[in-house]
N, C-alpha and C positions, 0 to 999 in steps of 0.2 A: 279550824277552817270552817267557813260558812257552808261549804257543800257537804260537810259531814253531819249526818242526821243525829241529833241528840236522842238519847233513850227517853221514851215517854213512860209515865206511870200507867199501870194497868187501868183500863177504862171500865167503870161499873155500869155504864149505859151503852148498849149496843148502838153503833152508828151504821146507817146504811152505806154501802159502797158508793163512792162518788166518782163518776166518770171523769177522766182527765184527758183533755184534748191536746193534740199536738199544735203548737203555735205555728202560724203561717210564716213563711220566710220573710226576713227583714230586708230583702233586696229592694231595689227601686220599684216604685209603684207602677208596674207594667200591667196595665189593664188587660184583662183576659187571663191573668195568672192567678195563682192562689192568693196573692196579696189583696186581690179585689173580691175575694169570695166567689170566684168563678173557676171553672176547670182550666188547668194550664194547657194551652194549645200545644199540639205536637210541633216538633221542629220543622217538619215539612210544611205544615199549615202556616206556621209563623213566617216562613219564607215565601210561600206561594201567594198569600194574600197581598203583601206589599208588591210583589212582582206583577201580579195581575192589575193592581191599582195603578202601577206605573205605566203599564200598557194602555190603560183606559185614557190616560191624559194625552196620548199621542195620536188620537183619532184625527185631528186636523192635518197633521203631517201625512198620515196614511191616506186621507182623502185627497190631498194635494198631489201625492206621489213624490214629494220631496219636502225637506224642512222649509218652513216659511222664511222669507227674507224681507229685510227692510233696507232703506237707503244706506243705513250705517253698517249693514252686514259686511259689505266689501272691505271697509276699513278694519273691522274686527278680525276678518279672516287674514288680512295681509300684514297687519302690524307686526306680529311675532314672526311671520314667515320671512319678511324682508327687513326686520330689525330697525324699525323707525317708530317714532312717537308722533301720533296725530295731535294737531293743535287743540282739538276739542274733545277727545275721548281718551280716558285712561287705558293703559295697555294691559291691565291685569286680566281682563276677560279674554283678550286675545292670547295671552300666555297660557291661560288655563285650558283653552279649547285646542291648542296646537297639538298636544299629545293625543288628543282624541281623533282628530281628523287626519293629521300627518300629511296634509296636502293630497289625500287620496279620496276620502269619503266623509261627508259631513253628517251622516246619519247617527254615528255614535255620539255626537254632541247633544242632540235632542234626547237621546236615550239617557245620557248622564244627567241632563237637566230634569227629566222626569223622575229619575231615581232620587235626586237631591230634594225635589219638591215633596215626594212621598216621605222621605226621611224626616223633613221638618214637620209635615202634617202628622206623622205618626208620633213624633215627640210632643206635639201639641195635644194630640189625643191622650197620650200618657199623662200629660200635665193635668188634664181634666179627669184622670183615673177612670177611663172608660174601657170596656173590653175591646179586643182586637177587631171584632166584627164591625165596630163603629168606624174604623178606618175605611172599610169598604163602602159603608153607607155615605160617609163624608165625601169620599172620592167620586162616587157615582153622582152625588148632588153637584159637586163642583164641575165635573166633566160635562154634565148636561145643561146646567143652569147658569154658568158663569163663564167669563172670558179666560179663566186660568189655563185650560188646555191650549188656547191659541198662543199664549205667551210661552208655555212649555215647548211648543212645537216650532218656535221661532229662533233663528240664529241671532239672538240679541240678549243682552243682560237685563232686559226689563223684568224678567221673572224674579231676579234677585232682590228687587226692592221690597215686595211684600214678604218674601222669605226672611229678609233681614228684620222686618218689624216683628214677625212671629218669633224669631230666634231671640231677639232682645226681650220680648215679653216673657218667654220661658225663663231666661236668665234672671230677670228681675222678680217675677211673681212666683215661680215654681222651681227654684233650684234644689229644694229638698227632695224632689222626686227622682233625682238622677245622681249617678255616680260622678266623681270628679272628672274622670276621663271623658264622660259624655258632655259635661259642661265645658271642658276645654275644647272639645271638637266643635261644639255649637258656637263657642266664641270665635274660633278660627273661621268657621263658615260665615258668621255675621261680619267679621272684619273683611273678608274677601268680598262679600256682597256689597258692603258699603263702599269699598275702594273701587268697585267695578263701574260705578256711575257717580258723577260729580254731584248730582242732585240728592243722592242718598246721604251725603255727609250732613247737610243742614237738617234733613228730615230725621235722621237717626238721633242727632243731638237734640232736636226739639222733642222727640218722643221720650228720650231718656230724661230730659228736663221735667217732663210730666210724670213719668212712670216711677222713677226712683224716689222722689219725695212722697208720692202717693203710697208706695209700698212701705216706706219707712213709717209714715203716719199710721197706716192700717196695722202694721206690725206692732207698733207701740200700743195701739188700742186693743189688739188681740191679746197681747201679753198682760195688759192691765185687767182685761175681762177674765182671763184665765186665772190670774193670781187672786182676783176678787172672788171668783167662783169657788176656788179651792179654799179660801179662808172662810167663806160662808158655809161650805160643806163641813169644814172642820169644827164649826161652833154651833151649828143648828141642831135642835132637838136632842141635846145631850141627855135629857132625862129619859129618853126612850131606849137608850143603849144599855144593855145589861151590864157590861163591864167596860172600863176605860180602855183596855188594850184592844178590844174589838172595835170600838169607835175610832181609835186612832188608826187602826189598820184600814177601816173603811174610808176614812177621810184621805189617808195616804193613797189608796188605790184610786179614789175619785180625782185627787190632784194629778196623779200620773195620767189618768185618762184624759183630763182636760188638756194637760200640757202636750201630750202626744197627739191630740186631735186638733190642735189649733192650726189655723190655715197657713201660718208662716212658721212652721217648725224649723229647727236648726238644720241647715242643709248638711249633706254628707261631706261635702268639702268643708274646709275650715271657714270660720266666719269671715275672715279677711278676704280669702279667695272668693267666696260666693258674693261678697259685696263688690269686689273690684272687677270681676269678670264682665259684667255689663258695660262698665266704663272702659274696659280694656279694648273692646272691639272697635269703637270709633277712633280711639287714640291710636291703635295700631294701623288702622286704615289711613288716617291722616298722616302719620309718620311715613308710611310707605309711599303715599302719593307725593308728598313733599320731597322725599329723597329721590324718587325717580325723576321728578321734574327738575330738581336741582342738577342731577347728573346729566340728564339728556337734553334739557332745554336751557339750563343756566338760570332758572328762576325758582327760588324757594317759595313755592305757592301750591295750593291745592288745585287751582285752576289758573294756569299762567295767562291764558288768553280768554278767560271767561267774561271779561268786561265787554267783549264784542257782543255777547247776547244781551247784556244790559243796554248797550248802545242801540241795538235794534229795537228794544222795547221802548225806550224813551223817545226815540225818533218817531216811531209809528204811533205812539200815544200823543204826540204833538209837541211837547216841550223841547225835545231834542232837535227837531227840525227848526223850531223858532230860534234856538241858540245858534245853529249852523248858519241860518240866514242873517242873523244879527252880527255874529263875530267873524265870519269867514273873511271879510275884507281886511281884518287886522291880524288874524291868527294864522291864516294859511295852513289849515289842517289838510290832511291828505284827501279827504272827501270833498273839499270845497269845490274843486273844478267840475264835479259831477252832480251838483245839486239838481240839475234839470233832468237827470237820468235815473232818479230813484224809482224803483218799481212800486206797484200798488200794495204789495204784501211784504211783510217782514221776512217770511221764509224765502221769497225770491231775492230779497236784499242779502240774505245770508248765504244762499246756496247757488244761485244762478251763475253761470260762467261769465256772463256779461254784466254782472251787478257792479255797482260803484265800489264795493269792497275789493273785488278782483281787479278792477281798473286802477284802484289806488295802491296796488302792490300786494294785496292778499290780506288775510285775516291777521297775521302776525304784525304786519306793518300798520294796519289800522288800529290794532290794539294799543299802540303807543299813544294815540290821540284819544282813544275811547274814554279813558278815565277822566280826562279834562272835560270832554264834552258832557259826560254824564254828571259830573260835579257841577258844571255851570248850569245845567238844566235843573238840578235839584235846588240850587240856590235861587234860581230865577222864579220857579213856580212849584214849590214843594206841595202845596195843597192840590194842585192839578195832578201831580204825579201820584199822590196818595189816592185820589179819587179814581184814577185810571187803574192803579194796582187793585183797588177794591173791586172795580168792575171786571177786571180780568180774572180775579180770584173767583167771583161768582160765576163767570162764564165757564171757567175750568171745572168748577164744582159740579156743574150740571152737564158737562160734556164727557160722557164715558161710553160711547157706542163701541161695540166690539168690531174689530176688523179694520181699524184705521191703518192705512199704509200697505194694503195688499196689492199695490201696483206691481207690474213686472220688474221695474228698476233695471233695465238692460245696461245702462251706462255705469251706474254705481256698483252693481253686483256682477252682472254678466261678464264684464271685461275682466274682473278678478278671477272668476271661475275659469274662463278661457285661458288665462295666463298661467294660473298656478295649479290647476287640477287636471287629471288625466281625461282622456276622451270619454270613458264610461261615465264619469261624474258629470261631464258636460252634457252628455245625452240625457241623463236623469234630470238635470237642471232644466234643460230646454223643453222636455216633455211634460213638465209639471203644469198643473192647471194655472198656477199663478203666473208663470212665464208666458202662457198662452192667453192671458187676460180673461180667464174663465173662472177665477176663484173669487167668491164674495160670500159674506155671511148672509144666509137667507133671512128675509125680513121677519118671519115668525120666530126664528132663533134670536134675532136682535131684540124682539119684544120680550121674549122669555128672559133673556139676560137682564134687561132693564127692570122687568118686574121682580126678578130675584134679588137684584141689587137694592131696589127700593124696599122690598119686603124684608130683606135682611137688616137694613137700617132701622125700619120700624120695629122689627122683632128685638133687635139689640136695645133700643130705647125702652121697649116694654119690659124686657127681662131685667134691665139694670136695677130697679128698686128691689125686686124679689131676690136677685142674686146678691145684692148688697146685704140683705138680712141673712141669707142662708149659705152663701158661698163667696166670700170676699175675693178670693183670687180670681174666680170667674167674673165677678163684677169689674175688677180692674182690667182683665182682658177685654171685656166689652167696651169699657171706656177708652182703652188704647186703640181698639179697632175703629171706634167712631172718631176719635180725635185725629187719627192719621189722615182722614179725608180732607178737612179744611187745611191742615198743614201742608199736605201734598199739593193741593190746589193753589195755595199761596206761593209755594216755592216754584212750581213749574209754570203756573199761569201768570203770576205777577212779575216774576223775574225773567221769564222766557216768553213763550207764546202758547196760548191755550191749544191743546190738541187732545183728541179723545183718548189716544193711547196712554197719555200720562195718567189720567184718572182711572181708566178701566183696569190698569194693572194693580190697583189697590182697592177698588170699590167692592170687590168680593169678600174682603176681610170681615166686615160686620156680619154677613150672612154665614160665613164659616164659623166664627166664634159664637154666634147666636145658636146655631145648630148644636155645637158641642155643649154650650151652657144649658140649653133646654134638656138635652139628653142626660147631663150630669144631675140637674135638679130633679128630673123625673126619676132617675135611678136612686137618688137619695130619698125621695119621697116614698118610693116603693119599698126600700129597705126599712125606713122608719115605720111605715105602715104595717110591716110584718113583725114588728117588735113592740113591746109594751113599755120600753124605756122612754125617758124624756131627757131633754138637754139639761145640763147643770147650770143653774143660776141664770143671770141675765145674758149669757153669751149667746144663747139660741142654738138651734140645731146646726147652724153652719160651722159650729166649733168642732163637730164630730168629723172624723176622717171619712173619706168616701169609700174606704175599704171595709166599712162595717158590714159584716155578713148578715143575712136574714136570721132572725131569732125565733126559736120555738121553745116552748116550755118543756123542759126535760123532766119526766116524772121520776121521783125518787122513792125509796122504800118507805119512808115515814110519811109520805103524802104531802110534804112541804113543797112549796113552790121555790124556784131558785132564789127569788128575792128574799124569802123568809130565811132560807139557809144562809144567804149572804149576810143577813142581819144578825142571826142568833147562833150560827154554827162556828166552826173553828176559824181563827184569824188567819191561819196559814192558807186557807182557801181564798181569802181575799187578796193575799199578797203573792203566795208562791205559785198559784195556778197560772196557766197560760192566759194572758189577756189577748184573746184571739183577734179582735179587730185591729189592734195596733202592733201586734207582734212583740209585745213587751213580756218577757219571761223573767220572773223574779224568783226563780227556784232557790237560789242561794240564800236570799234574805229570809224567805218563808221557812226554810228548813230549821232555822235556829229557834223558831217559835213552837215547833211541834210538841215538845215535852210540856211546856208551860200551858199551851192551849188545851191539851188533853185534860189537865187538871181544871182549867177554867170551865170547860164544857161539862165535866162531871159535877162541879159545884153548882153551876147554873141550872142544870137539869133537875137537881134535887132540892133547890132552894125554894123559898117562898117570899112573897111580897110582904111588906110591913103589915098588910091587912090579913095575912094568912092565906092568900090565894096562891096556889102552886104556879110557878113560873110557866109551866107547860100550858096552863090555861090562858096565859096572856099572849100566846103567839098569834092567835087569830086577830086580837085587837091591835097588836103591833103591826100586823100585815095590813090592816085596813087603814092605819094612820101613818103608813110609811112615807118618809119624805121623798121628794123627787130625786134628791141626790142618791139615796140608797137604791131607789128603783132603777136609776140609770146605772149605778154600779153593778146591779144584779145582771145586767146584760153581759158583763164581762165574766160571769161565772161559768155558765154551761151553755154556750151557744150550740146550735145544731151544727154538726160537721158539714163542711162544704161538700158538694157532690164531687166525686173523683173525676 
């Protein structure tokens, strides 16, 4: 058995006792725990910090005196209660919030939304391997400087769009940091977030189309660098090693160190599961949306009547109106009798009660002609449509003011509250600042949000090259948070109508990821600055895990430094001892070497070089010429124990 210690021959050279440290737990990298070299927080503290953070994100609702509402809020409240499907909004968010409000009180809905937001932010913090205290720092920053709390406090699914992006980023870039159960939970949450809004489907597919290939390519690069570094370590400076077994053990330990420290380590879930989970979320969302629409509306489609939004876009960009005026005498579309009654804005065309759409029979009736009108406009003037889409995308990209849609909405929401909720809830709703027309985002806060968004984008761009060299997973998170901005602008602006709320719900992502990246890089730099080790080979310091604890030189009885003992002492210490930064404990393998290594140590201590110089006199020279690989391996010998 490997775990049975073999008898060792008596040693003729006394060896100083070598301290042996307990390895940190190999659980998921929960920053703030022992795996990150910091003290494990108490259970009460681990629960209190997220709870307080969740309350911090609800300050707009507390200020208003009621959860914020938008024009679509009435539909989301009533769909599940009255069992109907809206023509333009998926039913999943309505079904999810029904058990929370039960037709009695809407405040539990925003409480749950805040808890979900903190849950995803905490998982993102863990993916960057930061202590629990950074969740509080991140939450305070987002609550004060971004529009996130305004979406958390609103009875709308807009919050779920950025949470879906963060969830997919975790599933693609950091699955190794979490247990399979956590990954499945995150996948289910991402699927629900995607299904809650139609625009999230193309956005999530576009992000996965960028993230999955990037992760695959970077993973291949990391494995190539790790294998190359291990091969270099196994072959360099063989003439300096006193015995072949010691050198093999050192190279083996260095290889294990590199492989365990690579940024895309094998996840705790199986390889196939970890690869498929990010793709499962949008697939499940699409399947659910198509199934519900097929059963409830008789159309197997993600958005059965979504072509009405495209119709409004091409009509008010110009080509669609030209097609109507040209072809109405021969086609007799439903909108043709009302060409002289088109309002000046596309939103009025879509939503006014006296709009041509309503007069022509409603959105579902107009949807039958919308596809033909849009197709005719694309065939007639494709370049003009592309130019209009580009202009709308740019307009949406720069429109992200906080507080879009804070009107009272008495007809769209107030009538639903009066019909479906008790008198106490009606009183709370009417007494809120928003329903009295007294709620608005102060101009200084608007300016702060805009400055934080632009500063976050600039910081993400500035950190990207450094993170690419030192923390590949963080670099990919930065790239994802930046790429979501033009993608979201193109989907919502070019295909629908530019509105501030569309872009403001995702514009805070670069600032969030940039803050976590800066903290992670600073933490790594501080840890590396407190140790004398170097990265192995061409991989660079980003190859090392973020859980590497600070290193101190532990004095030993014979005056040797840890790296010298790693170089010349027993091989079992290079293999069997706990590798504290990565939690790799190889006791069983090392125990089989004890007897033979005792003999090797005795022979080496009493031997001489071919020139007659005692080997003991060569230690100082070997220490001075020690290779970077052996110096890095020394860090895995005797690190200072973490503070309890």
